[in-house]
N, C-alpha and C positions, 0 to 999 in steps of 0.2 A: 749808632749804638744806643741812643736813648730810646728809639722806638722798639728795639729788641727787648729792652728791660721792661717797658710798659706792657708789651704783648705777653711776655713771660709772666709778669705779675697778674695779668688778666687770667691766663690759663691756670695758674696756681690757685687763685681765688675761686674760680668756677669749679675746679676739681674738688675743692673743699666745701662746695655748696654755699659760698659767700658771694655777695654782689661786690664787684670791685668799685672802689671810690678813691677820690683824691686823698681823703684823710687817711685811709688805710695805706695807700701808696707811700705817703709821707712818713709813716712809721718805719718803713724799711729803706727808703731812698731819700737822698737830698739832691737838690739842684746845684750844679757847680758851673762856673765859667772858667774855661781854660783856653788861653790864646785866642780869645774872641768867639769861641764856640761854647754853646751850652750843652750839658749832658747831665746824666744822673749817676751818682755813685752810691754804693751800698753804705748805709749807716753803720757805725761801729757797734759792737755788741754792748749791751747794757745788762746790769744785774736784774732789772725788772723787765721781763718779756710779757707782752700782752698775749693772752690766749685767743683762740679763734672765737670763743664766746664773747669776749670783751670787745672784739673788733666788729661783731655783727650788730 
């Protein structure tokens, strides 16, 4: 499931004309460990959202 989230993130960035990076990925996802396996979960919503310009 983690690889699907990474690939989806890549596609979204590229469709918006942005270069994917780890820093940008961490804005939206966090690494978790569940029953000995690692995966990514979507971060909760915050009142301060970064715009595409701030991420580039």
